[in-house]
Residue frames as a rotation matrix with the C-alpha (Angstrom) as fourth column:
MET 1
0.577 0.815 0.052 -0.01
0.817 -0.577 -0.011 -0.07
0.021 0.049 -0.999 -0.04
ALA 2
0.294 -0.566 -0.770 2.88
0.335 -0.694 0.637 2.39
-0.895 -0.445 -0.014 0.74
PHE 3
-0.666 -0.630 0.400 3.96
0.518 -0.003 0.856 2.16
-0.538 0.777 0.328 -2.74
PHE 4
-0.171 0.721 0.672 0.63
0.910 -0.147 0.388 3.33
0.379 0.677 -0.631 -4.06
ASP 5
0.698 0.376 -0.609 0.43
0.639 -0.711 0.293 6.05
-0.323 -0.594 -0.737 -1.50
ASN 6
-0.149 -0.881 -0.449 3.84
0.315 -0.473 0.823 7.25
-0.937 -0.019 0.348 -2.56
LEU 7
-0.698 -0.138 0.703 2.78
0.692 0.123 0.711 7.17
-0.185 0.983 0.010 -6.13
LYS 8
0.344 0.896 0.280 -0.27
0.877 -0.413 0.245 9.22
0.335 0.161 -0.928 -5.56
LEU 9
0.588 -0.215 -0.780 1.71
0.456 -0.708 0.539 11.68
-0.668 -0.673 -0.318 -3.54
ASP 10
-0.476 -0.878 0.037 4.22
0.397 -0.177 0.901 11.97
-0.785 0.444 0.433 -6.32
ASP 11
-0.402 0.466 0.788 1.57
0.892 0.006 0.451 12.44
0.206 0.885 -0.418 -8.82
LEU 12
0.687 0.690 -0.228 0.05
0.727 -0.657 0.202 15.17
-0.011 -0.304 -0.952 -6.77
ARG 13
0.190 -0.789 -0.584 3.46
0.257 -0.535 0.805 16.84
-0.948 -0.303 0.101 -6.36
GLU 14
-0.720 -0.444 0.534 3.97
0.599 -0.008 0.801 16.68
-0.351 0.896 0.272 -10.06
ARG 15
0.055 0.804 0.592 0.60
0.910 -0.285 0.302 18.23
0.412 0.522 -0.747 -10.85
ALA 16
0.795 0.264 -0.547 1.01
0.506 -0.785 0.358 20.95
-0.335 -0.561 -0.757 -8.35
SER 17
-0.286 -0.922 -0.261 4.48
0.311 -0.347 0.885 21.68
-0.906 0.172 0.386 -9.81
ASP 18
-0.607 0.116 0.786 2.93
0.790 -0.019 0.613 21.76
0.086 0.993 -0.080 -13.33
LEU 19
0.463 0.873 0.153 0.16
0.832 -0.487 0.266 24.16
0.307 0.004 -0.952 -12.15
ALA 20
0.408 -0.496 -0.766 2.71
0.444 -0.626 0.641 26.40
-0.798 -0.602 -0.035 -10.52
ASN 21
-0.550 -0.823 0.141 4.82
0.464 -0.160 0.871 26.57
-0.695 0.545 0.470 -13.53
SER 22
-0.323 0.533 0.783 1.74
0.909 -0.055 0.412 27.21
0.263 0.845 -0.466 -15.68
GLY 23
0.760 0.552 -0.343 0.70
0.644 -0.710 0.285 30.01
-0.087 -0.437 -0.895 -13.47
ILE 24
0.163 -0.795 -0.584 4.08
0.311 -0.521 0.795 31.47
-0.936 -0.311 0.163 -13.61
ALA 25
-0.702 -0.357 0.616 4.22
0.647 0.042 0.761 31.27
-0.297 0.933 0.201 -17.46
LYS 26
0.146 0.895 0.421 0.80
0.934 -0.265 0.240 32.90
0.327 0.358 -0.875 -17.59
SER 27
0.654 -0.035 -0.756 1.92
0.517 -0.709 0.480 35.65
-0.553 -0.704 -0.445 -15.33
LYS 28
-0.425 -0.897 -0.121 4.84
0.342 -0.283 0.896 36.34
-0.838 0.340 0.427 -17.57
ASN 29
-0.570 0.247 0.784 2.76
0.809 0.003 0.587 36.45
0.143 0.969 -0.202 -20.60
LEU 30
0.587 0.809 -0.018 0.16
0.796 -0.573 0.195 38.84
0.148 -0.129 -0.981 -18.97
ALA 31
0.367 -0.478 -0.798 3.06
0.279 -0.762 0.585 41.14
-0.887 -0.437 -0.146 -17.84
GLU 32
-0.731 -0.592 0.340 4.44
0.480 -0.092 0.872 41.05
-0.485 0.800 0.352 -21.43
ILE 33
-0.106 0.777 0.620 0.92
0.909 -0.176 0.376 41.96
0.402 0.604 -0.688 -22.80
ALA 34
0.735 0.394 -0.552 0.69
0.616 -0.728 0.301 44.88
-0.283 -0.561 -0.778 -20.30
LYS 35
-0.208 -0.897 -0.391 4.17
0.284 -0.438 0.853 46.10
-0.936 0.066 0.346 -21.46
LEU 36
-0.775 -0.131 0.618 3.13
0.622 0.016 0.783 45.90
-0.112 0.991 0.069 -25.05
LYS 37
0.242 0.941 0.238 -0.19
0.927 -0.297 0.229 47.71
0.286 0.165 -0.944 -24.34
ALA 38
0.444 -0.221 -0.868 1.73
0.446 -0.786 0.429 50.47
-0.777 -0.577 -0.250 -22.57
GLY 39
-0.717 -0.689 0.107 3.85
0.360 -0.235 0.903 50.83
-0.597 0.686 0.416 -25.78
ILE 40
-0.373 0.538 0.755 0.73
0.877 -0.062 0.477 51.10
0.304 0.840 -0.449 -27.91
MET 41
0.685 0.584 -0.436 -0.62
0.701 -0.691 0.176 53.87
-0.199 -0.426 -0.883 -25.52
ALA 42
0.001 -0.827 -0.562 2.69
0.315 -0.533 0.785 55.57
-0.949 -0.178 0.260 -25.89
GLU 43
-0.784 -0.341 0.519 2.50
0.530 0.066 0.845 55.42
-0.323 0.938 0.129 -29.61
GLU 44
0.120 0.926 0.358 -1.10
0.950 -0.212 0.230 56.60
0.289 0.313 -0.905 -29.75
ASP 45
0.612 0.018 -0.791 0.03
0.472 -0.811 0.347 59.69
-0.635 -0.585 -0.504 -27.70
ALA 46
-0.459 -0.860 -0.225 2.95
0.228 -0.358 0.905 60.38
-0.859 0.364 0.361 -30.01
MET 47
-0.606 0.279 0.745 0.52
0.795 0.172 0.582 60.08
0.034 0.945 -0.326 -32.91
ARG 48
0.481 0.843 -0.240 -1.91
0.873 -0.485 0.044 62.54
-0.079 -0.231 -0.970 -31.41
LYS 49
0.281 -0.526 -0.802 0.84
0.295 -0.748 0.594 64.95
-0.913 -0.404 -0.055 -30.89
ALA 50
-0.781 -0.585 0.219 2.02
0.331 -0.091 0.939 64.58
-0.530 0.806 0.265 -34.43
TYR 51
-0.207 0.727 0.655 -1.57
0.926 -0.071 0.371 65.22
0.316 0.683 -0.658 -35.81
ILE 52
0.641 0.333 -0.692 -1.65
0.577 -0.804 0.148 68.40
-0.507 -0.493 -0.707 -33.63
GLU 53
-0.184 -0.806 -0.563 1.54
0.042 -0.579 0.814 69.61
-0.982 0.126 0.140 -35.26
ILE 54
-0.671 0.058 0.739 0.21
0.727 0.251 0.640 68.72
-0.148 0.966 -0.210 -38.70
GLY 55
0.348 0.932 0.103 -2.86
0.922 -0.360 0.140 70.90
0.168 0.046 -0.985 -37.95
LYS 56
0.474 -0.272 -0.838 -0.70
0.362 -0.807 0.467 73.69
-0.803 -0.524 -0.284 -36.69
ALA 57
-0.616 -0.780 0.108 1.49
0.265 -0.076 0.961 73.53
-0.742 0.621 0.253 -39.77
VAL 58
-0.429 0.486 0.761 -1.43
0.887 0.066 0.457 73.57
0.172 0.871 -0.459 -42.19
CYS 59
0.692 0.669 -0.271 -3.09
0.705 -0.707 0.054 76.47
-0.155 -0.228 -0.961 -40.39
ALA 60
0.173 -0.683 -0.709 0.12
0.104 -0.704 0.703 78.43
-0.979 -0.196 -0.050 -40.48
SER 61
-0.734 -0.325 0.596 0.48
0.556 0.216 0.802 77.54
-0.390 0.921 0.022 -44.18
LEU 62
0.039 0.871 0.489 -2.99
0.987 -0.112 0.119 78.74
0.159 0.478 -0.864 -44.92
GLU 63
0.669 0.211 -0.712 -2.31
0.540 -0.797 0.271 81.96
-0.510 -0.566 -0.647 -43.00
THR 64
0.087 -0.799 -0.595 1.07
-0.122 -0.601 0.790 82.76
-0.989 0.004 -0.150 -44.64
GLY 65
0.795 0.277 -0.540 0.72
-0.559 -0.014 -0.829 81.15
-0.237 0.961 0.144 -47.99
GLU 66
-0.173 -0.970 -0.172 3.79
-0.985 0.174 0.010 79.08
0.020 0.171 -0.985 -47.49
GLU 67
0.078 0.148 -0.986 4.23
-0.389 0.915 0.107 75.53
0.918 0.375 0.129 -47.91
ALA 68
0.681 0.246 0.689 3.32
-0.730 0.166 0.663 73.47
0.048 -0.955 0.293 -44.85
GLY 69
-0.318 -0.879 -0.356 6.24
-0.732 0.466 -0.496 71.41
0.602 0.103 -0.792 -43.69
ILE 70
0.415 0.681 0.604 4.26
-0.899 0.409 0.157 68.26
-0.140 -0.608 0.781 -42.59
ASP 71
0.370 -0.184 -0.911 6.33
-0.513 0.777 -0.365 65.46
0.774 0.603 0.193 -44.10
ALA 72
-0.745 -0.663 0.074 8.26
-0.365 0.312 -0.877 64.81
0.559 -0.681 -0.474 -40.81
TYR 73
-0.573 0.511 0.640 4.99
-0.742 0.008 -0.671 64.57
-0.348 -0.859 0.374 -38.90
VAL 74
0.447 0.698 -0.559 3.40
-0.883 0.445 -0.151 62.36
0.143 0.561 0.816 -41.58
GLU 75
-0.050 -0.688 -0.724 6.28
-0.349 0.691 -0.633 60.06
0.936 0.221 -0.275 -41.28
LYS 76
-0.868 -0.265 0.419 6.01
-0.465 0.142 -0.874 59.96
0.172 -0.954 -0.246 -37.50
VAL 77
0.048 0.940 0.338 2.30
-0.912 0.180 -0.369 59.05
-0.408 -0.290 0.866 -37.77
LYS 78
0.498 0.010 -0.867 3.22
-0.630 0.692 -0.354 56.27
0.596 0.722 0.351 -40.26
ALA 79
-0.517 -0.735 -0.439 5.90
-0.231 0.614 -0.755 54.88
0.824 -0.289 -0.488 -37.80
CYS 80
-0.639 0.312 0.703 3.48
-0.738 0.010 -0.675 55.06
-0.217 -0.950 0.223 -34.86
LYS 81
0.478 0.852 -0.213 0.88
-0.871 0.427 -0.245 53.09
-0.118 0.303 0.946 -36.82
ALA 82
0.194 -0.545 -0.816 3.52
-0.444 0.693 -0.568 50.55
0.875 0.473 -0.107 -37.79
LEU 83
-0.801 -0.587 0.114 4.65
-0.341 0.291 -0.894 50.02
0.491 -0.755 -0.434 -34.14
ILE 84
-0.287 0.829 0.480 1.07
-0.894 -0.051 -0.446 49.93
-0.345 -0.557 0.755 -32.93
ALA 85
0.614 0.536 -0.579 0.37
-0.742 0.643 -0.192 47.11
0.269 0.547 0.792 -35.44
GLU 86
-0.256 -0.769 -0.586 3.51
-0.311 0.639 -0.703 45.27
0.916 0.002 -0.402 -34.60
ASN 87
-0.843 -0.076 0.533 2.67
-0.536 0.030 -0.844 45.37
0.048 -0.997 -0.066 -30.74
GLU 88
0.126 0.967 0.219 -0.92
-0.930 0.192 -0.314 44.16
-0.346 -0.164 0.924 -31.54
ALA 89
0.486 -0.012 -0.874 0.42
-0.498 0.818 -0.289 41.19
0.718 0.576 0.391 -33.54
LYS 90
-0.663 -0.716 -0.218 2.78
-0.223 0.468 -0.855 40.33
0.714 -0.518 -0.470 -30.69
ILE 91
-0.517 0.603 0.608 -0.22
-0.804 -0.098 -0.587 40.61
-0.295 -0.792 0.535 -28.21
ALA 92
0.533 0.772 -0.345 -2.27
-0.842 0.522 -0.135 38.21
0.076 0.363 0.929 -30.42
ALA 93
0.115 -0.586 -0.802 0.64
-0.279 0.756 -0.592 35.72
0.953 0.292 -0.077 -30.70
ILE 94
-0.841 -0.391 0.375 1.14
-0.441 0.094 -0.893 35.83
0.314 -0.916 -0.251 -26.83
ARG 95
-0.175 0.880 0.441 -2.52
-0.910 0.027 -0.415 35.22
-0.377 -0.474 0.796 -26.26
THR 96
0.641 0.387 -0.662 -2.58
-0.670 0.704 -0.237 32.36
0.375 0.596 0.711 -28.69
GLU 97
-0.172 -0.762 -0.624 0.62
-0.184 0.647 -0.740 30.67
0.968 -0.013 -0.252 -27.43
GLY 98
-0.934 -0.345 0.092 -0.21
-0.170 0.203 -0.964 31.13
0.314 -0.916 -0.249 -23.74
GLN 99
-0.401 0.865 -0.301 -3.85
0.647 0.500 0.576 30.34
0.648 0.036 -0.760 -24.01
ILE 100
-0.889 0.082 -0.451 -4.82
0.285 -0.672 -0.684 33.62
-0.359 -0.736 0.574 -22.45
THR 101
-0.130 0.957 0.258 -8.45
0.982 0.161 -0.102 34.53
-0.139 0.240 -0.961 -22.48
GLU 102
-0.232 0.072 0.970 -9.97
0.338 -0.929 0.150 37.94
0.912 0.362 0.191 -23.32
GLU 103
0.864 0.484 0.135 -11.09
0.051 -0.350 0.935 38.25
0.500 -0.802 -0.327 -19.79
GLU 104
0.451 -0.782 -0.431 -7.59
0.780 0.111 0.616 37.74
-0.434 -0.613 0.660 -18.42
ALA 105
-0.430 -0.658 0.618 -6.22
0.862 -0.502 0.066 40.18
0.267 0.561 0.783 -20.90
ALA 106
0.176 0.647 0.742 -9.03
0.247 -0.759 0.603 42.65
0.953 0.077 -0.294 -20.07
ALA 107
0.856 0.152 -0.495 -8.25
0.504 -0.030 0.863 42.31
0.116 -0.988 -0.103 -16.43
VAL 108
-0.140 -0.977 -0.160 -4.67
0.930 -0.185 0.319 43.41
-0.341 -0.104 0.934 -17.14
ALA 109
-0.469 -0.024 0.883 -5.93
0.588 -0.755 0.292 46.27
0.659 0.656 0.368 -19.25
ALA 110
0.565 0.822 0.065 -8.18
0.396 -0.340 0.853 47.39
0.724 -0.456 -0.518 -16.45
ILE 111
0.526 -0.528 -0.666 -5.30
0.776 -0.023 0.631 47.45
-0.348 -0.849 0.398 -14.00
GLU 112
-0.403 -0.908 -0.112 -3.07
0.813 -0.411 0.412 49.63
-0.420 0.075 0.904 -16.11
GLU 113
-0.267 0.387 0.883 -5.59
0.615 -0.636 0.465 52.10
0.742 0.667 -0.068 -17.75
PRO 114
-0.980 -0.123 -0.155 -6.07
0.197 -0.604 -0.772 55.17
0.001 -0.787 0.616 -15.63
ALA 115
-0.056 0.995 -0.088 -9.64
0.953 0.027 -0.301 56.08
-0.297 -0.101 -0.949 -14.54
GLU 116
-0.754 -0.140 0.642 -11.01
0.423 -0.851 0.312 59.22
0.503 0.507 0.700 -16.19
């Protein structure tokens, strides 16, 4: 009987270890998603600032009749959009690989987004 008791105990230990490792991996994935979402938010902010500068340049151009120098701002918007798309693709891959549900990802998003 002791053999079977040890076998059951070893099985339980192994399962507990597997669950702990799974939890650690999921936590790492959720932390990575949070980091990527923070990067998206930063890029969206940079993009908003570039749009404001584009508007200022266009208004100044209309007032003075000179050409609006918006090329650098347009390139900044394009770069921001590319980085946002890249981060969103990484998030999707992490969710798929780590088997992270929408609810778990939303819980992380709720923690990091400031209340308005």
